[in-house]
N, C-alpha and C positions, 0 to 999 in steps of 0.2 A: 504494500500500500504506500509506504513512504517513497518508493521508487516512482510510483505513478504521480504522487504529489510533486516530487522534484521535476519530473518530466513536464507536468502541466505548468509548473512555475517557470521553467526555462522557456517553454513554448510561448507562454503568456508574455514573458519579458521580451522575447524576440519580436512579438507582434505588437508590443506596447499595450498589452491588456493587463488588468488587475486580476490576479488569481486569489480567490478567497481561501483563507486557511480552513482546515477541517472544523475548527470551533465556530468560525463565522458561518460555514455552510450548515451547521447543525441548528441554526436559529430558524424556527418555523415562521412563515409569514402569516399563519393563522393567529388571530387576536385571542389572547388567553387571559385577559383581564383589563383593568384600567387604573390609571392614576388620576386622582382628582386634585386640582390645584386652584388656588385663589390667585388672582393677578391684578396688578394695577391696570386701569383703563389705558394708560400710556405705554404699557410694556410692549415691546416689539417681540415678534416671534423669535428673532435672534437672541434676545434676552432670555426668553423662555427656554430655548434650546440650551443655552449656557447653564441656566439654573438646573435643568434636568441632568445635564452631563456632569455637573459638579456633585449631584446626588447619586451618581453611579449608573445613569442610563446611557445607552449608546444607540447609534443608528437612529437618531431623532429625525423623523420625517414630518414636517409641518405643511399644512395646506392653507393658502390664503382665502380659500372659498369657505364662506360661512355655511354652517349646517342649516337645514330647513326641514319642515315636516315631510317633504317629498324625498329629500336626501339627507338624513341625519348624520351621515359620515361621508362627506365628499372627498374621496381619495385624490391624491395628486394627479392621477391619470385623468380625472374628470375635468381638470382645468384646461386641457388642451395644450399644456406646456409639456413637451417631452423631456426637456433638460431641466431638472430641478435647480440647477445652479443659476438658471435665468431668473428664478424667483428672488426678489429682494426682501429677504426676511428681516432686514434692519428697518424697512419701511412698513412691512405688513404688521398690523397690530393683532394681538391675541383677541379672541372673541369668545363669547359664551358658547358652551357646548363642546363638541368634538373639534380638536385642533390638529390632530395627527396621531402618529404612533411613535413608540420608542421601544427599545429592547432592554430588559433587565433580567439577569439570571437565565439568559438563553430563551426568554419568552417575550413575544411582542405584545405590548399593551397599548390601549387607546389612551390618548391624553385628553382629559375632559376638564374644561375650565368651568367651575361651579359658581364663581363669584367674581365680578369685576369691581374693584375698589377705586375710589378716587385717590389720587396720589397722597392727599393729606391724611388719609386713614392709615397709612403705613406706620 
């Protein structure tokens, strides 16, 4: 198995691709829980991502699309933007409800904002 990983890594490097480690490949894309957070109305999604990463979450994926009754969890693919790097998370504000997903302990969880506070309430 290690030989296959080394070969895949060498081939990926030669082609300029990123090859995921076995640990990264073990993360399921299935949502297996949620994290509920309170946030300031002025907090950007970049700030939220940094906060979650500082708390041990990885692979934070945020969507600028607000949830609705029709689509309570608008995934990044629904935005029509294929390259998530094109999203400006520093300008996109967090919003009530589903904001994206993150990974903790090998499990992907939904990020739910349950309260938006005024900055003065901090």
